[in-house]
N, C-alpha and C positions, 0 to 999 in steps of 0.2 A: 504494500500500500504506500509506503514512504520510500523515497529514493535512498539508496546507499550512498555514502560519501565516495567520491572518486579517489581521494588521496587518503586511503585508510591508514597509512603509516603516520599521518599527522593527526589521527583521531585521538581525542581525549577519552580516558576511561570513564566509566559511569561515576566513579568516586570523584574524579577531577571535575566532571560536569557539575555534580552537586556542590563541590567546593566553590566553583565559580558562581553558581546561583546563590549560595548562602553569603558569599563575600560581597557581591555587587549590590549597588543601591538602585540602579536605574537600568531599564532595558527599553526596547521598543516593541510595543504590542501592535500587531497588524490584524485588522478585521476586514471583512468584505463590506465595503461602504456603499454609499449612494451610487446608483446606476452601475453596480458591479465593480467600481473602482476600488483598489486597495486603499485603506485608510490606516496609516501607521502613526502612532503617537507615543512619545517617551513617557514612561510611567515608573513610579517607585512600586515595590512589590515585596512580598515575603515568600520564601520557599518553605513549605511545610508539608511533610508527609506525601511526597510525590505530587504536589500541586502547588500552584502559584496563587497567591492571594493579592487582590488589588482593591483599592477604594477609589471612589470618584463621586462626582455630583449626581443627584438623582435623575437627571436627564441630560441628553446630549447625543451627538453623533455616534460615539463609541457604543453606548448602551442601545441605541436604536439598531445599530448594526448587529450587535450580539443577539438581540431579540429576534432579528430576521434570520440570522445564520450563526450558529454557535461555534463554528470552526474558526480557530485563530492560530496565529504563530507569534512567537515572542523571541527576540534575540537580545543577547547580552554580550558586550565586549568588556572584559575586565583588564585587558592590557592592550595598549595601542601606542607603539613607539615607532616613529618614522626613522629609518636608517638611510639617510640620503646617499651616502657613498656606495651603498649596495642596491640602490633603486628598489628598496623593499621596506617592509614593516615587520615588527615583532608584535605578535598578537596572540590572544587566547580568547576564543569566542564560543558561544553556545547558541543553538537554535532549538526551540521547543515547538511542537505541534500538539494541539489539544482542543478540547471543547470547553467553552466558557459557560458557567452557570451562575446565576444571581443567587447570593446567599440570602435566603428569605426567613430563616428562623432566628429569633432573637439571641438564643444561646450561642449559636455558631457565629453570628455577627459580632457579638461581644468578644468571643475568643479570638476571632480574626483581627478585630481592632486592637485588642491587647497585644497580639503578636506583632502587629505593625508598630505599636508604641515601643515594645521591647527592643525592636531592631533599630528604630530611628531615634528614639529618645531614652536610651538605657539609664536606669537610675532615677527616672522621673515618673514612677508608677502613679502616685497620688495626682500629680498634675495631668498625667495622661488619662486617668479615669475621669477627671473633671472635663477634659477636652472631649472625651467620648460622649459624656452626658450632654454637653453643650451642643454637639453637632449630630446627635443621634438621628434626628429626622432629616438631616441635610446630606447624609452620606449613604451610598449604596456600596456594598461589597460584592465582588464576584470572584469566583475561583476558576482556575483553568486546571482541569485534570489532564495530566501529561499522558499523551498517547505515544509520542515518539520524541526522543531528544538525541542530539548529536553535538559534539564539540570538536574544535580543531585548534591546533597550534601552528605557528609559522614554521617554515622549512628549517630555518637556522636552529631554532629551539629543538626541533625533532632530531637534527643531526647531533647537537650537543648531548641530548639525552642518550642517543644510541652510543656515542663515544664513551660517555660515563658508564653506561651499563656494560659495554665491552671491556673497558678498563677494569671495572670491578670484578668481572669474570675472568680477567687475565687474558683476554683475546686481543687480537690486533684491531685497530680502530679504522672504520671506513673513512676514506678521505685523508688519512694521515700518511705523510711521507716520512720515511726514515732515512 
């Protein structure tokens, strides 16, 4: 159903993908928008139990699109360094495919909002709880159940990892001249 990555040697492991999702603060959510055009918007999120949690205003383009078609994708880049002399970049990125669902029961909504507060405002639980109460009726939460995820690193990082693994195993290193 989902395409395989072409450059499998540059693929991140599932553990590395989860690490990127937990460490990053913002990604880009893409939905099928008006007239079938993609609509992509930067969003903060929380990764929790193989799903992504988002919050937003109670109406707007994004929610209209999700109500029409729940299929979404989400991308995160947690490393992005231009290497001008190599005409390249160093990166680590993740792409998620899944289905969005509005969180409609109060207990799940509260837990999701508390998770968002813990990630973005650690140590401010009392203040966060007040913020939740103040904005309760002005915020909607939705979750994306992950159906497929992949991650990728740049070629140079992949080569460096292979060299380190080979050296640790006592083998010769690819690309190394003696």
